[in-house]
N, C-alpha and C positions, 0 to 999 in steps of 0.2 A: 275632280269633283268631290271625291271622298275627303281630300284635304280641306275643302271648304266647309264640309260638315264638321270636321274635327275643330276647325277654327271657331265655328259657331258654338259648338258645345263647350269648348274651353272658355270662350268669352262669357257665356251664360253662367257657368260654374264660378268663374273668378269674380264676376260682378254681381253675384248673388251672395257670396261669402264675405267679400270685402266690406260692402255697406253694413252688414250685420256687425262686423268686427269694429269698424271705425265710427259707426253711428252717424250723427249729424256734424262731425268734425269737418272743418274746411281748411284748405291749404292755400297759401298766398302764392300767386305767380305774377310778381310785379304788381301792377295795379289791378289785376284780375284775381278772382277767387275760384277755386275748384272744389267740387263736392261730389262724393260718390253717392249714387242712388241705385235702386234695384235695377239691374240690367245694364248699367253704364255709368255715366258721369255728367255733371253739369259744369259749364264754364261761364262764370258771371263776368261780363266785360263792359256793361253799360254803366252810365252815370245816373245819379238820382234825379228824378223829375217830380217837382212839387205841383200839386193841383192848385192852379191859380184861382179858380172859382168853382162853386158847387152849383150845377144845374141838373138836378135829378131828372131822370127819364120819366115821362108821364106814365101813369098807372096802367092804361091799356097796353102800351108798348112793353112795359115791364113784365106784365103777365104773359104776353105773347112770347117774349124772349125766353122766359123761364119754362113755359109749356113746351117750347121747341125741344128742350132737353129730354122731356118725358117722351116725346115722339121718337127721339133717337134711341132711348132705352127700349121702347116698345119694338122698334125695328130690329134691334139686336136679339131680343128674346123670342120674337115671333118668327123671324126669318133666319138669322145667322146661327143661333144655337141649334135649332133642329138640323140644319145642314151639317154643322160640325159633328153632332152626335151620330147622324146617319153615316158620315164618312168614316168615323171611328169604328162604328159597328161593322161596316163593310170591310174595313181593313182587318179587323179581328177575325171575321168569318173567312175571308180569303186566305189569311195566314194559317188558319187552322184547317184549311182544306174543305170547309163546309160550303164554299161558294166558288164558282168558276169565273165570276165577274170581278176583275181587278178594280180596286177602289180608285176614284178620281180625286186628286188633290183639290181642296177648296179654299184652304187658308193660304194667304199670300206669304211666301217665305221671305226671309230678311233680304235686303237689297244686295248684300255681298254675294249672294248666290246667283244673281243675274249676270251671266257671262256674256250675253249678247248685247253689244253696245247699242244696237237699234232700240232695245227695250230700256236699257239703263238711262239713256239721255232723256227719254220721256219721263221716267220715274223720278229722276233727280230734280228736274224742273218742276214737276207737279208737286213733289213734297215741299220744295222751296216756296212755291206759291201758296200752298195750303198753310205751311207753318207761319209764314210772314203775316198773312191776313188774319190768321187765328190769333196771334199774339197782339197785333195791332187792335183788333176788336176788344180784347181784354183790357189793353191799355186805355183805349178810348172810353170804355164804360167806367173804368176805375177813376180816371181823371174827371169824368163828367159827374161822378157820384162823390167827389171830394176825397178819394183815396190816393195817396201818393205812391209813386213807383220808386222803389229802392234801387233796382238795377234790372238789367235784361241780359240775355246771353244765348248761347247755343249749347248743345249737348248731344249725347248719343244714348239711347235706351234700346237694349236688345238689338244692337247694330243698326238701328233706325235713326237717322239724323233728325234733330228737332230744334226748335227755337222756343224761348220762354220769356215771360216777364215776371220779375220778382216784385211783389207788392210790399209796401211798408207794413210790417206786422202790426204796429200800434194802431195806425189809421184803419187797417182792415178789420182788426178785432173789435174796434169800437163802432164799426159800421152796423147798420140794421141787418137783420136776416135777409130781407128782400134785396138789399144792396149787394150782399155777398152772393146771393143766388143769381142776381143779374150779371155781376162780373164773371162768375163762373160759366154762365150760359152764353155769354157774348161770343166767345171764341168758337165753340162748335157751331153756333148759328151762322157765323161768317163762312165756315166751310160748307154748310148746307146751302147757303145762298150762291156761293161760287159753283157748286155742283149743279144747282138748278139753272144758272146762267148757261153752263156748258150744255146741259140737256136741251135748253131752248135753242141754242145755236145749231145743234145737230138736227133738231126738229124743223128748223127753218131752211136747212140746206136744199130740200127738194124744190122750194119756191124760187131758188136761184137758177134752176135748170141744170144743176150739177148734182149727181148722185155717185155713190161708190159701190163697187162690187168686188167680190172675190174672183180671182182669175188665176191663170197659169201663165207665167212669163218665161220665155226662153232665156237662159243665162249664157249658154254657149252651144255651138255646134261641135259635136265630137263623133266623127264617123268610126273611130277606133273601137267603139263598143259594139259595132255592127259587123256582120260577116262580110259585107262588101266595102271596098275602099271608097266608093262613091255611094253614100247613103241617101235615103229619101229626103232627109232634111237639106242636104246640099243640092239635090236635084230641084227642089222647089224654092231654093233661095232663102231658107230660114236664117236668121242671125240673132245675136244677143239683143234682148229688149223687145222682140216680137211677142205678141200675145196670141196664144192658142185659144181662139174664141169658141170653136166647135169642131167636132170630128163627125163626119157623116150626118150633119144636122143636129147632133146632140151637143148642147151647151156644156162647156167645161168650166168647172169652178175650183178644181183642185188637182194636184198631181196624181192622187189616188184614183180619181175618175179617169184620167188618161190611161193609167196602168190597167184598170179594169176593162176599158174598151179594147186595148191592145190584146189582152188575154182572150177576148172573144173573136178576134180576127185571126186569119191564117196568112202565112207567107204566100205572096202572089195575089192577095186581094187588092182591088183598086179602092183607094180611100180618098175622100174629099176633106181637106182641111180648110177652115176659115181662119185666116191669119190677119191680125190687125197691127198696123204700124203707123204711128203718128196720127191716129184717129181715122185712118182709112183702112177698110176691111176688104179682103178679096178671097174668093174661093179658088183653091188650087187642088188638082187631083194628081195622084202619084200611085204607082204600083209599089206595094210594100214587098220588094224583092230581096230584103235582107232580114236576117234574124238576129236576135240579141245574144251575144256570146255568153253572157252570164246566165241568162234565163233558158237557154236551149233553143233548138231549131224550130220549136213550135210557136214561139212568141215573136211577132214582127218587131223590127227595130226602126225607130225614127232617126236616131243619131243625134240627140240633143240632151243637154242638161237643163232641168226645169226647176222652178220653185213656185210655191204658192205666193201670191201677191195681192195687193189691194190696188185697184185701178179706178180711174175716173170714167164715168159714163156721161157723155154729153151728146145729145141728139141721138141717143141709142147706140153710139159707137164708143168702144172702150179705148182709152189711151193712157199711157204712163205719164203721170204728172207728179214727180216726187215732192214738189213744194206743197201741193194741195193735200196729198196723202199725209205728209208730215204734219200739216196743220190739223187734219182730222185726228191723227194719232195723239197729238198733244192735247186736243180737246177731250178725247176719250179718256186719256190718263188723268187729266185734271178732274174730270167727273168722278172716276173710280177712286182716286186718292182722297179727294175732298169728302166724298160720301163716306169713305172708311174713317177718315178723321172725325167726321161728325158723329157717326154711330159709336165708334170705340171711345171717343172722349166723353160721350154722354153717359156711359155706364160706369159704375164704381170699379176702379181698377188701380187702387193705391194712389198713383200720381195724377190721375185723370180729373177732369172738371166734374165728372159725375159724383165723385167722392166728396168734393168740396160742396156741391149743391145739396146733397143729402144731409151733410153735417150742418149746413146753414139753416135749412128749413124745418128739420125735425127737432122739436123741443126736447130738452133733457128729461122731461117727465114722461115722454112717450115710450111705450114698450119697444117700438122699432129702433129707438136710440141705441139699445144694446147691440142690435145687429150691425148698426153703423159703426159704433165704437170698436167692436170686436173685429171689424173688417170682414165679416162673414161673406157678404156678397162679393167683395173684392177678391177674396181667396178663391171662391167658386169660379168666378170669371177667369182668373189667372190660370186655374187648372184646366178649364175647358179650352181656352185659347192656346195655351202652351202645348197641350197634347195634340190638338188639331194641327197647329203649325209644325210641330215636330214630325208628325206622320206625313203631312203634305210634303215637307222638305225631303223626307226619306224616299217617298214615292218618286218625286221628281229626280232625285240623284240616282236612284237605283234603276230608273227607267231609261 
């Protein structure tokens, strides 16, 4: 895991220095073009698309689309920044010994640090969906407003994959401020709409009669960890895939809860387990006549390996349904990723749509123009996000 951290740090350093050194220079790779940007590179692979006709978006919709960007900005500064600052403060206090409460990571680390394939597959698909619809929205708004598309492509920024649309400079520069703002706002709004659709799907799930719950699933029976060759798990017929629904009437939602209950029991106690298999649950009682070899003779041993899992509840009974759980996980990740793309693209962050929006709508005579031209908001946002992401990554790796 430390190697991953070094890779991330090396990447950030290299792709912070190189763009400064090479500036806006581009390299030809056959018919494609490559360009260094802060935190990574862009690869232009698409062909030019001309706007065949100009059908401007009507004014009420135009205003609503642009206002959606300011909602995203507000969400960042009202909710995300205070969380980041609180986490940074907690990390400093814990590191200095002024607090006994370890800080909890809140910024999502770069995808390369996700080593669990069960997480990575959801993340990759969600980013792909978000990036494609984001850029399609930019392209649709541009062509609708009479702005040509010079190219499109893919890239990486801070080890995060992305897609982009390159607008024709001349037609974009000659466009009205409201057109520029509309085009910049269309992408993040598409992400917000996708996130809202995902939230609506999750909210509708209870009406289908299907719900989900945290549970404990048996991964395997292993009597070797117990003092007896025939352990309680084998006596009651537990096997991999079974759900431990309750112990002595207490509902179980995590492996930690199982451990805490076992610590309160004694060897020789009679215990009733509720076990669910294929949606059918039954109560079985067994004498806990074995102790855990690792934990000592005071802790009863079941003789199983367990894991926290998400299970389907139908008619009140839990059962494992990997397909439905997969669908729910995909929807959850699509919501989280698209909400993040919406909020973080709405703020000024050098290459984000928020920077383009502010540059488009603030007149050159306005005093705020100096803040925009000097990228003061962009710099402040980069510092906060970089520090929070770095600390979060460090906490996850060191934990």
